[in-house]
PyMOL Python script that loads the backbone (N, CA, C, O; Angstrom):
from pymol import cmd

cmd.read_pdbstr("""\
ATOM      1  N   MET A   1      72.254 124.758  31.489  1.00  0.00           N
ATOM      2  CA  MET A   1      72.845 126.004  31.124  1.00  0.00           C
ATOM      3  C   MET A   1      74.357 125.870  31.303  1.00  0.00           C
ATOM      4  O   MET A   1      74.836 125.256  32.257  1.00  0.00           O
ATOM      5  N   THR A   2      75.087 126.453  30.370  1.00  0.00           N
ATOM      6  CA  THR A   2      76.548 126.469  30.446  1.00  0.00           C
ATOM      7  C   THR A   2      77.006 127.906  30.617  1.00  0.00           C
ATOM      8  O   THR A   2      76.748 128.752  29.760  1.00  0.00           O
ATOM      9  N   VAL A   3      77.689 128.183  31.729  1.00  0.00           N
ATOM     10  CA  VAL A   3      78.243 129.509  31.986  1.00  0.00           C
ATOM     11  C   VAL A   3      79.737 129.438  31.733  1.00  0.00           C
ATOM     12  O   VAL A   3      80.431 128.592  32.295  1.00  0.00           O
ATOM     13  N   ALA A   4      80.227 130.328  30.889  1.00  0.00           N
ATOM     14  CA  ALA A   4      81.651 130.395  30.560  1.00  0.00           C
ATOM     15  C   ALA A   4      82.156 131.789  30.905  1.00  0.00           C
ATOM     16  O   ALA A   4      81.872 132.758  30.201  1.00  0.00           O
ATOM     17  N   GLY A   5      82.908 131.875  31.995  1.00  0.00           N
ATOM     18  CA  GLY A   5      83.401 133.180  32.434  1.00  0.00           C
ATOM     19  C   GLY A   5      82.272 134.066  32.893  1.00  0.00           C
ATOM     20  O   GLY A   5      81.581 133.746  33.860  1.00  0.00           O
ATOM     21  N   ASP A   6      82.076 135.187  32.203  1.00  0.00           N
ATOM     22  CA  ASP A   6      81.053 136.153  32.610  1.00  0.00           C
ATOM     23  C   ASP A   6      79.853 136.162  31.673  1.00  0.00           C
ATOM     24  O   ASP A   6      79.171 137.179  31.548  1.00  0.00           O
ATOM     25  N   ARG A   7      79.587 135.018  31.004  1.00  0.00           N
ATOM     26  CA  ARG A   7      78.433 134.973  30.107  1.00  0.00           C
ATOM     27  C   ARG A   7      77.832 133.572  30.070  1.00  0.00           C
ATOM     28  O   ARG A   7      78.500 132.586  30.382  1.00  0.00           O
ATOM     29  N   VAL A   8      76.567 133.502  29.685  1.00  0.00           N
ATOM     30  CA  VAL A   8      75.898 132.224  29.452  1.00  0.00           C
ATOM     31  C   VAL A   8      76.193 131.836  28.010  1.00  0.00           C
ATOM     32  O   VAL A   8      75.857 132.579  27.088  1.00  0.00           O
ATOM     33  N   ALA A   9      76.811 130.695  27.810  1.00  0.00           N
ATOM     34  CA  ALA A   9      77.166 130.258  26.457  1.00  0.00           C
ATOM     35  C   ALA A   9      76.012 129.537  25.780  1.00  0.00           C
ATOM     36  O   ALA A   9      75.783 129.721  24.584  1.00  0.00           O
ATOM     37  N   SER A  10      75.266 128.700  26.548  1.00  0.00           N
ATOM     38  CA  SER A  10      74.165 127.941  25.965  1.00  0.00           C
ATOM     39  C   SER A  10      73.239 127.440  27.057  1.00  0.00           C
ATOM     40  O   SER A  10      73.558 127.500  28.244  1.00  0.00           O
ATOM     41  N   TYR A  11      72.075 126.940  26.626  1.00  0.00           N
ATOM     42  CA  TYR A  11      71.133 126.305  27.546  1.00  0.00           C
ATOM     43  C   TYR A  11      70.522 125.100  26.847  1.00  0.00           C
ATOM     44  O   TYR A  11      70.540 125.012  25.619  1.00  0.00           O
ATOM     45  N   MET A  12      69.982 124.176  27.627  1.00  0.00           N
ATOM     46  CA  MET A  12      69.351 122.977  27.083  1.00  0.00           C
ATOM     47  C   MET A  12      67.832 123.135  27.133  1.00  0.00           C
ATOM     48  O   MET A  12      67.279 123.591  28.134  1.00  0.00           O
ATOM     49  N   TYR A  13      67.165 122.752  26.042  1.00  0.00           N
ATOM     50  CA  TYR A  13      65.707 122.752  26.000  1.00  0.00           C
ATOM     51  C   TYR A  13      65.271 121.576  25.153  1.00  0.00           C
ATOM     52  O   TYR A  13      65.692 121.440  24.004  1.00  0.00           O
ATOM     53  N   GLN A  14      64.438 120.733  25.712  1.00  0.00           N
ATOM     54  CA  GLN A  14      63.940 119.535  25.053  1.00  0.00           C
ATOM     55  C   GLN A  14      65.087 118.696  24.485  1.00  0.00           C
ATOM     56  O   GLN A  14      65.009 118.183  23.368  1.00  0.00           O
ATOM     57  N   GLY A  15      66.154 118.570  25.281  1.00  0.00           N
ATOM     58  CA  GLY A  15      67.278 117.724  24.918  1.00  0.00           C
ATOM     59  C   GLY A  15      68.240 118.310  23.905  1.00  0.00           C
ATOM     60  O   GLY A  15      69.179 117.632  23.487  1.00  0.00           O
ATOM     61  N   MET A  16      68.029 119.561  23.498  1.00  0.00           N
ATOM     62  CA  MET A  16      68.914 120.185  22.521  1.00  0.00           C
ATOM     63  C   MET A  16      69.578 121.417  23.119  1.00  0.00           C
ATOM     64  O   MET A  16      68.954 122.169  23.868  1.00  0.00           O
ATOM     65  N   SER A  17      70.835 121.612  22.786  1.00  0.00           N
ATOM     66  CA  SER A  17      71.589 122.775  23.239  1.00  0.00           C
ATOM     67  C   SER A  17      71.317 123.955  22.305  1.00  0.00           C
ATOM     68  O   SER A  17      71.304 123.808  21.083  1.00  0.00           O
ATOM     69  N   HIS A  18      71.100 125.135  22.908  1.00  0.00           N
ATOM     70  CA  HIS A  18      70.836 126.352  22.150  1.00  0.00           C
ATOM     71  C   HIS A  18      71.844 127.419  22.574  1.00  0.00           C
ATOM     72  O   HIS A  18      72.020 127.641  23.772  1.00  0.00           O
ATOM     73  N   PRO A  19      72.514 128.089  21.623  1.00  0.00           N
ATOM     74  CA  PRO A  19      73.449 129.157  21.984  1.00  0.00           C
ATOM     75  C   PRO A  19      72.693 130.383  22.507  1.00  0.00           C
ATOM     76  O   PRO A  19      71.526 130.595  22.177  1.00  0.00           O
ATOM     77  N   VAL A  20      73.374 131.176  23.320  1.00  0.00           N
ATOM     78  CA  VAL A  20      72.795 132.396  23.884  1.00  0.00           C
ATOM     79  C   VAL A  20      73.580 133.588  23.363  1.00  0.00           C
ATOM     80  O   VAL A  20      74.804 133.627  23.488  1.00  0.00           O
ATOM     81  N   ALA A  21      72.889 134.561  22.781  1.00  0.00           N
ATOM     82  CA  ALA A  21      73.539 135.735  22.209  1.00  0.00           C
ATOM     83  C   ALA A  21      73.742 136.849  23.234  1.00  0.00           C
ATOM     84  O   ALA A  21      74.717 137.597  23.151  1.00  0.00           O
ATOM     85  N   SER A  22      72.823 136.965  24.208  1.00  0.00           N
ATOM     86  CA  SER A  22      72.875 138.070  25.154  1.00  0.00           C
ATOM     87  C   SER A  22      72.681 137.552  26.580  1.00  0.00           C
ATOM     88  O   SER A  22      71.697 136.873  26.874  1.00  0.00           O
ATOM     89  N   SER A  23      73.632 137.880  27.463  1.00  0.00           N
ATOM     90  CA  SER A  23      73.523 137.435  28.856  1.00  0.00           C
ATOM     91  C   SER A  23      74.318 138.356  29.769  1.00  0.00           C
ATOM     92  O   SER A  23      75.120 139.173  29.319  1.00  0.00           O
ATOM     93  N   ASN A  24      74.069 138.197  31.079  1.00  0.00           N
ATOM     94  CA  ASN A  24      74.815 138.921  32.099  1.00  0.00           C
ATOM     95  C   ASN A  24      74.960 138.006  33.309  1.00  0.00           C
ATOM     96  O   ASN A  24      73.978 137.436  33.783  1.00  0.00           O
ATOM     97  N   VAL A  25      76.178 137.866  33.803  1.00  0.00           N
ATOM     98  CA  VAL A  25      76.461 137.000  34.944  1.00  0.00           C
ATOM     99  C   VAL A  25      77.158 137.815  36.020  1.00  0.00           C
ATOM    100  O   VAL A  25      78.189 138.442  35.775  1.00  0.00           O
ATOM    101  N   THR A  26      76.572 137.798  37.232  1.00  0.00           N
ATOM    102  CA  THR A  26      77.223 138.406  38.398  1.00  0.00           C
ATOM    103  C   THR A  26      77.327 137.335  39.478  1.00  0.00           C
ATOM    104  O   THR A  26      76.919 136.194  39.260  1.00  0.00           O
ATOM    105  N   ALA A  27      77.863 137.690  40.626  1.00  0.00           N
ATOM    106  CA  ALA A  27      77.992 136.728  41.725  1.00  0.00           C
ATOM    107  C   ALA A  27      76.631 136.261  42.238  1.00  0.00           C
ATOM    108  O   ALA A  27      76.527 135.168  42.794  1.00  0.00           O
ATOM    109  N   ARG A  28      75.598 137.063  42.061  1.00  0.00           N
ATOM    110  CA  ARG A  28      74.276 136.739  42.609  1.00  0.00           C
ATOM    111  C   ARG A  28      73.199 136.464  41.556  1.00  0.00           C
ATOM    112  O   ARG A  28      72.217 135.780  41.847  1.00  0.00           O
ATOM    113  N   THR A  29      73.368 136.986  40.341  1.00  0.00           N
ATOM    114  CA  THR A  29      72.312 136.916  39.341  1.00  0.00           C
ATOM    115  C   THR A  29      72.846 136.490  37.975  1.00  0.00           C
ATOM    116  O   THR A  29      73.927 136.907  37.558  1.00  0.00           O
ATOM    117  N   ILE A  30      72.073 135.656  37.290  1.00  0.00           N
ATOM    118  CA  ILE A  30      72.338 135.299  35.897  1.00  0.00           C
ATOM    119  C   ILE A  30      71.094 135.672  35.104  1.00  0.00           C
ATOM    120  O   ILE A  30      69.983 135.280  35.462  1.00  0.00           O
ATOM    121  N   THR A  31      71.280 136.428  34.028  1.00  0.00           N
ATOM    122  CA  THR A  31      70.170 136.748  33.132  1.00  0.00           C
ATOM    123  C   THR A  31      70.598 136.446  31.707  1.00  0.00           C
ATOM    124  O   THR A  31      71.750 136.655  31.328  1.00  0.00           O
ATOM    125  N   TYR A  32      69.646 135.951  30.922  1.00  0.00           N
ATOM    126  CA  TYR A  32      69.913 135.785  29.492  1.00  0.00           C
ATOM    127  C   TYR A  32      68.612 135.831  28.719  1.00  0.00           C
ATOM    128  O   TYR A  32      67.527 135.647  29.271  1.00  0.00           O
ATOM    129  N   GLN A  33      68.749 136.084  27.426  1.00  0.00           N
ATOM    130  CA  GLN A  33      67.581 136.111  26.562  1.00  0.00           C
ATOM    131  C   GLN A  33      67.892 135.392  25.259  1.00  0.00           C
ATOM    132  O   GLN A  33      69.032 135.358  24.794  1.00  0.00           O
ATOM    133  N   ASP A  34      66.839 134.820  24.688  1.00  0.00           N
ATOM    134  CA  ASP A  34      66.973 134.117  23.416  1.00  0.00           C
ATOM    135  C   ASP A  34      65.620 134.108  22.737  1.00  0.00           C
ATOM    136  O   ASP A  34      64.640 133.637  23.315  1.00  0.00           O
ATOM    137  N   GLN A  35      65.552 134.615  21.533  1.00  0.00           N
ATOM    138  CA  GLN A  35      64.350 134.602  20.710  1.00  0.00           C
ATOM    139  C   GLN A  35      63.129 135.138  21.460  1.00  0.00           C
ATOM    140  O   GLN A  35      62.051 134.546  21.390  1.00  0.00           O
ATOM    141  N   GLY A  36      63.290 136.245  22.170  1.00  0.00           N
ATOM    142  CA  GLY A  36      62.186 136.870  22.879  1.00  0.00           C
ATOM    143  C   GLY A  36      61.855 136.278  24.236  1.00  0.00           C
ATOM    144  O   GLY A  36      60.906 136.717  24.884  1.00  0.00           O
ATOM    145  N   ASN A  37      62.617 135.292  24.675  1.00  0.00           N
ATOM    146  CA  ASN A  37      62.436 134.684  25.998  1.00  0.00           C
ATOM    147  C   ASN A  37      63.491 135.239  26.946  1.00  0.00           C
ATOM    148  O   ASN A  37      64.663 135.345  26.584  1.00  0.00           O
ATOM    149  N   PHE A  38      63.078 135.592  28.153  1.00  0.00           N
ATOM    150  CA  PHE A  38      63.985 136.170  29.139  1.00  0.00           C
ATOM    151  C   PHE A  38      64.026 135.284  30.379  1.00  0.00           C
ATOM    152  O   PHE A  38      62.980 134.896  30.898  1.00  0.00           O
ATOM    153  N   VAL A  39      65.224 134.964  30.854  1.00  0.00           N
ATOM    154  CA  VAL A  39      65.412 134.113  32.033  1.00  0.00           C
ATOM    155  C   VAL A  39      66.261 134.866  33.047  1.00  0.00           C
ATOM    156  O   VAL A  39      67.280 135.463  32.699  1.00  0.00           O
ATOM    157  N   THR A  40      65.828 134.832  34.312  1.00  0.00           N
ATOM    158  CA  THR A  40      66.599 135.410  35.413  1.00  0.00           C
ATOM    159  C   THR A  40      66.725 134.376  36.522  1.00  0.00           C
ATOM    160  O   THR A  40      65.723 133.819  36.970  1.00  0.00           O
ATOM    161  N   LEU A  41      67.943 134.120  36.964  1.00  0.00           N
ATOM    162  CA  LEU A  41      68.214 133.257  38.114  1.00  0.00           C
ATOM    163  C   LEU A  41      68.863 134.127  39.183  1.00  0.00           C
ATOM    164  O   LEU A  41      69.853 134.810  38.919  1.00  0.00           O
ATOM    165  N   THR A  42      68.305 134.101  40.389  1.00  0.00           N
ATOM    166  CA  THR A  42      68.828 134.908  41.487  1.00  0.00           C
ATOM    167  C   THR A  42      69.171 134.000  42.657  1.00  0.00           C
ATOM    168  O   THR A  42      68.318 133.268  43.159  1.00  0.00           O
ATOM    169  N   LYS A  43      70.415 134.054  43.081  1.00  0.00           N
ATOM    170  CA  LYS A  43      70.898 133.207  44.170  1.00  0.00           C
ATOM    171  C   LYS A  43      70.299 133.647  45.501  1.00  0.00           C
ATOM    172  O   LYS A  43      70.366 134.820  45.867  1.00  0.00           O
ATOM    173  N   ARG A  44      69.708 132.684  46.225  1.00  0.00           N
ATOM    174  CA  ARG A  44      69.215 132.924  47.592  1.00  0.00           C
ATOM    175  C   ARG A  44      70.247 132.480  48.618  1.00  0.00           C
ATOM    176  O   ARG A  44      70.508 133.176  49.599  1.00  0.00           O
ATOM    177  N   SER A  45      70.835 131.300  48.373  1.00  0.00           N
ATOM    178  CA  SER A  45      71.823 130.722  49.284  1.00  0.00           C
ATOM    179  C   SER A  45      72.742 129.829  48.458  1.00  0.00           C
ATOM    180  O   SER A  45      72.651 129.814  47.231  1.00  0.00           O
ATOM    181  N   GLU A  46      73.611 129.098  49.109  1.00  0.00           N
ATOM    182  CA  GLU A  46      74.522 128.204  48.397  1.00  0.00           C
ATOM    183  C   GLU A  46      73.795 127.077  47.673  1.00  0.00           C
ATOM    184  O   GLU A  46      74.344 126.508  46.730  1.00  0.00           O
ATOM    185  N   THR A  47      72.576 126.741  48.088  1.00  0.00           N
ATOM    186  CA  THR A  47      71.850 125.624  47.482  1.00  0.00           C
ATOM    187  C   THR A  47      70.500 126.003  46.867  1.00  0.00           C
ATOM    188  O   THR A  47      69.797 125.133  46.354  1.00  0.00           O
ATOM    189  N   THR A  48      70.124 127.285  46.910  1.00  0.00           N
ATOM    190  CA  THR A  48      68.794 127.684  46.455  1.00  0.00           C
ATOM    191  C   THR A  48      68.865 128.941  45.581  1.00  0.00           C
ATOM    192  O   THR A  48      69.630 129.865  45.855  1.00  0.00           O
ATOM    193  N   ALA A  49      68.047 128.950  44.521  1.00  0.00           N
ATOM    194  CA  ALA A  49      67.945 130.120  43.650  1.00  0.00           C
ATOM    195  C   ALA A  49      66.502 130.287  43.197  1.00  0.00           C
ATOM    196  O   ALA A  49      65.753 129.316  43.088  1.00  0.00           O
ATOM    197  N   ASP A  50      66.126 131.534  42.934  1.00  0.00           N
ATOM    198  CA  ASP A  50      64.828 131.836  42.339  1.00  0.00           C
ATOM    199  C   ASP A  50      65.021 131.899  40.829  1.00  0.00           C
ATOM    200  O   ASP A  50      66.029 132.420  40.351  1.00  0.00           O
ATOM    201  N   ALA A  51      64.064 131.372  40.082  1.00  0.00           N
ATOM    202  CA  ALA A  51      64.106 131.410  38.626  1.00  0.00           C
ATOM    203  C   ALA A  51      62.847 132.093  38.115  1.00  0.00           C
ATOM    204  O   ALA A  51      61.749 131.849  38.616  1.00  0.00           O
ATOM    205  N   ALA A  52      63.014 132.951  37.113  1.00  0.00           N
ATOM    206  CA  ALA A  52      61.874 133.612  36.480  1.00  0.00           C
ATOM    207  C   ALA A  52      62.041 133.508  34.970  1.00  0.00           C
ATOM    208  O   ALA A  52      63.122 133.756  34.436  1.00  0.00           O
ATOM    209  N   LEU A  53      60.964 133.140  34.291  1.00  0.00           N
ATOM    210  CA  LEU A  53      60.944 133.004  32.840  1.00  0.00           C
ATOM    211  C   LEU A  53      59.840 133.893  32.291  1.00  0.00           C
ATOM    212  O   LEU A  53      58.708 133.865  32.774  1.00  0.00           O
ATOM    213  N   ARG A  54      60.177 134.677  31.284  1.00  0.00           N
ATOM    214  CA  ARG A  54      59.177 135.544  30.647  1.00  0.00           C
ATOM    215  C   ARG A  54      59.170 135.227  29.152  1.00  0.00           C
ATOM    216  O   ARG A  54      60.190 135.373  28.479  1.00  0.00           O
ATOM    217  N   THR A  55      58.014 134.792  28.634  1.00  0.00           N
ATOM    218  CA  THR A  55      57.878 134.441  27.232  1.00  0.00           C
ATOM    219  C   THR A  55      56.629 135.088  26.650  1.00  0.00           C
ATOM    220  O   THR A  55      55.837 135.693  27.372  1.00  0.00           O
ATOM    221  N   GLN A  56      56.460 134.954  25.342  1.00  0.00           N
ATOM    222  CA  GLN A  56      55.250 135.461  24.700  1.00  0.00           C
ATOM    223  C   GLN A  56      54.023 134.681  25.164  1.00  0.00           C
ATOM    224  O   GLN A  56      52.912 135.213  25.147  1.00  0.00           O
ATOM    225  N   GLN A  57      54.208 133.437  25.575  1.00  0.00           N
ATOM    226  CA  GLN A  57      53.099 132.611  26.045  1.00  0.00           C
ATOM    227  C   GLN A  57      52.721 132.896  27.493  1.00  0.00           C
ATOM    228  O   GLN A  57      51.644 132.494  27.935  1.00  0.00           O
ATOM    229  N   GLY A  58      53.584 133.580  28.239  1.00  0.00           N
ATOM    230  CA  GLY A  58      53.298 133.897  29.632  1.00  0.00           C
ATOM    231  C   GLY A  58      54.543 133.852  30.487  1.00  0.00           C
ATOM    232  O   GLY A  58      55.647 133.643  29.985  1.00  0.00           O
ATOM    233  N   ASP A  59      54.362 134.050  31.771  1.00  0.00           N
ATOM    234  CA  ASP A  59      55.463 134.095  32.729  1.00  0.00           C
ATOM    235  C   ASP A  59      55.396 132.897  33.662  1.00  0.00           C
ATOM    236  O   ASP A  59      54.328 132.333  33.899  1.00  0.00           O
ATOM    237  N   ALA A  60      56.560 132.516  34.190  1.00  0.00           N
ATOM    238  CA  ALA A  60      56.626 131.411  35.145  1.00  0.00           C
ATOM    239  C   ALA A  60      57.731 131.706  36.148  1.00  0.00           C
ATOM    240  O   ALA A  60      58.712 132.381  35.837  1.00  0.00           O
ATOM    241  N   THR A  61      57.550 131.182  37.366  1.00  0.00           N
ATOM    242  CA  THR A  61      58.582 131.296  38.389  1.00  0.00           C
ATOM    243  C   THR A  61      58.789 129.943  39.037  1.00  0.00           C
ATOM    244  O   THR A  61      57.909 129.082  38.999  1.00  0.00           O
ATOM    245  N   ALA A  62      59.973 129.758  39.640  1.00  0.00           N
ATOM    246  CA  ALA A  62      60.290 128.508  40.329  1.00  0.00           C
ATOM    247  C   ALA A  62      61.366 128.778  41.358  1.00  0.00           C
ATOM    248  O   ALA A  62      62.107 129.757  41.272  1.00  0.00           O
ATOM    249  N   VAL A  63      61.435 127.891  42.331  1.00  0.00           N
ATOM    250  CA  VAL A  63      62.549 127.888  43.273  1.00  0.00           C
ATOM    251  C   VAL A  63      63.369 126.648  42.966  1.00  0.00           C
ATOM    252  O   VAL A  63      62.840 125.537  42.976  1.00  0.00           O
ATOM    253  N   LEU A  64      64.652 126.825  42.694  1.00  0.00           N
ATOM    254  CA  LEU A  64      65.554 125.725  42.361  1.00  0.00           C
ATOM    255  C   LEU A  64      66.390 125.377  43.575  1.00  0.00           C
ATOM    256  O   LEU A  64      66.962 126.265  44.207  1.00  0.00           O
ATOM    257  N   THR A  65      66.471 124.085  43.913  1.00  0.00           N
ATOM    258  CA  THR A  65      67.231 123.626  45.071  1.00  0.00           C
ATOM    259  C   THR A  65      68.196 122.531  44.661  1.00  0.00           C
ATOM    260  O   THR A  65      67.791 121.512  44.102  1.00  0.00           O
ATOM    261  N   ARG A  66      69.487 122.745  44.942  1.00  0.00           N
ATOM    262  CA  ARG A  66      70.504 121.735  44.675  1.00  0.00           C
ATOM    263  C   ARG A  66      70.472 120.717  45.811  1.00  0.00           C
ATOM    264  O   ARG A  66      70.451 121.098  46.982  1.00  0.00           O
ATOM    265  N   GLN A  67      70.467 119.439  45.479  1.00  0.00           N
ATOM    266  CA  GLN A  67      70.412 118.412  46.504  1.00  0.00           C
ATOM    267  C   GLN A  67      71.744 117.726  46.663  1.00  0.00           C
ATOM    268  O   GLN A  67      71.880 116.825  47.490  1.00  0.00           O
TER     269      GLN A  67
END
""", "prot")
cmd.dss("prot")
cmd.show_as("cartoon", "prot")
cmd.util.cbc("prot")
cmd.orient("prot")
């Protein structure tokens, strides 16, 4: 994902970059949507964030940790 200022500019999926039309970036949360898919990243700490994905195929969650 590429964040430029206060918006998500693009994200990578299957090795290809996709532009993002709608997003919101705060100090704690990043949200964006593309083609009916919704992504939310919520900061837990300096190295950990919660991720949630909502699609027509179903929902998924993950904990992301920077190493």
